[in-house]
N, C-alpha and C positions, 0 to 999 in steps of 0.2 A: 564791481569787485564786492565780494561778500566777506565780512569779517566776523568770525565766530570766536567766542571766548573759549579758550582751552583751560581746563581745570583738572586737578587731581582729586579723585574720590576713591577711597579704599586702595591706595597705591596704584591706580590705573588712570590712564588719560581719557578724558571725556570732553565732548563739545557741548556747550550750553545751547539748547534750542529755545528755551523760554524761561523767563524769570517772573515769578509772581510777587506781588507786593507783600505777601506774608513771609517772604524769605525763602520759599521753596523754589527749586529750579528743576526743569526737565533736562535730563542729560542723556547723551548717546555715546556709547563707547567708541573711541576712534579706531578705525580699521576693522570694525565688526561687520561681518557679512549679514548679520541680522539687524533690522531696524528696531531694536529693543530699547525703548525709552524708559528711563527710570526717574523717579522723583526723589530728590534729596534736599535737605535743608542747607542753606549757605554756611551754617556753623560747622558742617561736616566736610566742607570743601576747601581745598587750597588752590589759590589762583596761580596760574602758570603764565598766562599771556594771551595773545590773540593769534589766530591763524588766518592770514589773508589769502584768498584764492580767487 
């Protein structure tokens, strides 16, 4: 079972792929056909929960 954190960034849902100790996180938009990873700071993100699959 894989558990990915689901967050809200700029009013859209993203999955967290990696979290850096500096507070930055690598995010991928949920249901995106493109594997476009973005970098955002934790202060810009709202937690939603986890997605177990």
